[in-house]
C-alpha positions in Angstrom: 100.8 133.8 87.9 100.1 130.5 85.8 98.8 131.1 82.6 95.0 130.4 81.6 96.2 127.0 80.1 97.9 125.2 83.1 95.4 126.8 85.9 93.2 123.8 84.5 94.8 120.7 84.8 92.7 118.4 83.2 91.0 119.0 80.4 90.0 116.7 77.3 92.0 119.1 74.5 95.2 118.5 76.4 94.9 114.3 75.8 95.4 115.1 72.1 99.1 115.9 73.3 99.5 112.4 73.8 100.5 111.7 69.8 103.8 114.1 70.5 105.6 111.3 72.6 106.3 109.7 69.5 108.7 112.0 68.6 110.8 112.0 71.9 110.5 108.0 72.3 109.2 106.4 69.2 109.7 103.0 69.8 108.3 103.2 73.3 105.7 104.8 72.1 104.9 102.5 69.1 105.2 99.2 71.2 103.1 100.2 74.2 100.2 101.3 71.9 100.6 98.2 69.5 100.3 96.1 73.3 97.4 98.4 74.1 95.4 97.7 71.2 96.3 94.2 71.1 95.3 93.8 74.7 91.6 95.7 74.1 90.8 93.7 70.8 88.3 90.8 70.8 89.3 87.8 72.0 88.3 85.5 74.5 86.2 88.4 75.7 84.2 90.4 73.9 85.3 94.1 73.0 82.2 95.2 75.1 83.7 93.1 78.3 87.0 94.6 77.6 86.0 98.1 77.4 83.6 97.6 81.0 86.6 96.0 82.5 88.7 99.1 81.4 86.1 101.5 83.0 86.5 100.0 86.2 90.5 99.8 86.3 89.9 103.6 85.0 88.3 104.3 88.2 91.2 102.7 90.3 94.0 104.1 88.9 92.0 107.8 88.9 92.7 109.0 85.6 90.1 111.1 84.1 91.5 111.0 80.5 91.5 106.9 80.8 87.5 107.3 82.6 86.4 109.6 79.7 87.9 107.6 77.1 86.9 104.3 78.0 83.4 104.9 79.2 83.1 106.4 75.4 84.4 103.4 74.2 81.9 101.3 76.4 78.8 102.9 75.0 80.1 102.6 71.7 79.9 98.7 72.3 76.7 98.8 73.3 76.8 99.0 76.8 74.2 100.8 79.2 74.6 103.5 81.7 73.5 100.5 84.4 76.6 98.0 82.8 78.7 100.8 83.3 77.5 101.8 86.8 77.9 98.2 87.8 81.4 97.8 86.5 82.1 101.1 88.6 80.7 99.5 91.8 82.8 96.4 91.5 86.2 98.8 91.1 84.5 100.7 94.5 84.2 97.3 96.3 87.6 95.9 95.2 89.7 99.2 96.0 88.1 99.5 99.4 88.3 95.8 99.8 91.9 95.7 99.5 92.4 98.0 102.4 89.8 95.8 103.9 91.9 92.6 103.3 95.2 94.0 104.3 93.6 94.5 107.6 94.5 90.9 108.4 98.3 92.1 108.1 97.5 95.1 110.5 96.4 92.6 113.0 99.2 90.4 112.7 101.5 93.3 113.2 99.6 94.7 116.4 99.2 91.0 118.1 103.0 90.9 117.1 101.9 87.4 115.3 103.3 86.1 111.8 106.4 85.2 110.9 108.7 86.3 108.1 106.2 85.8 105.3 104.1 88.5 105.4 101.6 87.0 102.8 99.7 83.8 103.4 96.5 82.7 102.3 95.7 82.0 105.9 96.0 85.1 107.0 92.8 86.1 105.3 91.2 84.1 107.9 91.4 86.9 110.3 89.2 89.3 108.5 86.0 88.1 110.4 87.7 89.4 113.6 86.7 92.8 112.1 83.3 91.9 112.9 84.1 92.0 116.6 86.0 94.9 116.6 84.3 97.2 114.5 81.0 95.2 114.1 78.7 97.8 112.3 81.2 99.3 109.7 82.3 95.6 108.8 78.9 94.6 108.6 78.0 97.4 105.8 80.8 96.9 104.1 80.4 93.3 103.4 77.2 93.9 102.4 77.9 96.3 99.7 81.0 94.2 98.8 78.2 91.2 97.9 75.5 93.5 96.5 78.6 94.8 94.1 79.4 91.5 92.9 75.7 89.7 92.6 74.5 89.3 89.0 71.9 92.2 88.1 72.8 93.7 84.3 76.1 91.8 84.5 76.5 88.5 85.0 78.7 87.0 87.8 80.8 85.7 85.7 81.7 89.1 84.2 81.6 90.9 87.6 84.5 88.2 88.7 86.3 88.9 85.8 85.9 92.8 86.4 87.1 91.9 90.0 90.1 90.3 88.8 91.5 92.9 86.6 90.7 95.3 89.6 92.7 93.1 92.2 95.7 93.3 89.9 95.7 96.8 89.8 95.1 97.4 93.1 98.1 94.3 93.9 96.2 92.7 96.7 97.3 89.3 97.0 94.7 88.4 98.8 91.9 89.7 96.6 93.9 88.2 93.9 93.8 84.6 94.9 89.9 85.1 95.9 88.6 86.1 93.0 90.6 84.1 90.5 89.0 80.9 92.5 85.7 82.8 92.1 85.7 83.8 88.3 86.7 79.9 87.9 83.9 78.5 89.9 81.6 80.9 87.6 83.0 79.2 84.4 85.7 81.3 83.5 88.5 79.8 81.6 92.2 80.6 82.2 92.3 82.4 78.5 89.5 84.8 79.8 91.0 85.5 83.3 94.3 86.3 81.4 92.6 88.6 78.9 91.2 90.4 81.9 94.6 90.9 83.5 96.0 92.4 80.3 93.4 94.7 80.1 94.2 95.9 83.5 98.1 95.7 82.7 97.1 98.1 79.9 95.3 100.4 81.5 97.5 100.8 84.8 100.4 101.3 82.2 98.2 103.9 79.9 97.2 105.9 83.0 100.7 106.8 83.5 101.2 107.8 80.0 97.8 109.5 79.6 99.4 111.8 82.5 102.5 112.5 80.2 100.5 115.1 78.5 100.0 117.2 81.6 104.2 116.6 81.3 104.3 118.2 78.3 102.4 121.2 79.6 104.3 121.6 82.8 107.4 121.3 80.4 106.3 123.8 77.7 105.9 126.6 80.6 109.6 126.9 81.9 
């Protein structure tokens, strides 16, 4: 029978074990956290904006440690609960949207269309066909998607930067193309877009490192 500690696979206290990794892989540990700190420090984007991006990405990676940490950091940097919620719903739209966007590849596969190139910007135009195939559901999703990116407590530019980061987390080529262009239209500079991408990079890698505390727990049981 598993002991009491590991019956619960996620506890806040487990995250404290992360510094133990420095003993076992010191160079990798130090270089990652140096990069992580740089990715999340103020630059063209403020710390608050970066922490809201981090919150969004953490909800795509599904790392409970990252969610707990970065929601706390966002709050410390004067993010409201409404702003945090909006960032989460941008992430929700992008995570769902990547599945919908990949649906155009499914249409190509079903119809036997397309060539050896699996991703072309032109393929994305087929997404409208879902309005005929599953109209009510498609309309409901598009309504949610549009509302999630609409300016409220966060500006449209801030939301598009969050979307760019989320698209790099899901790895959806269509979403990257669309939201990078949308971010540019809202006035985002390439420097701001780049910083958003590196926050996503830090969070995606960071989720793997954060989960390592569970590996340490598991290793100690055997």
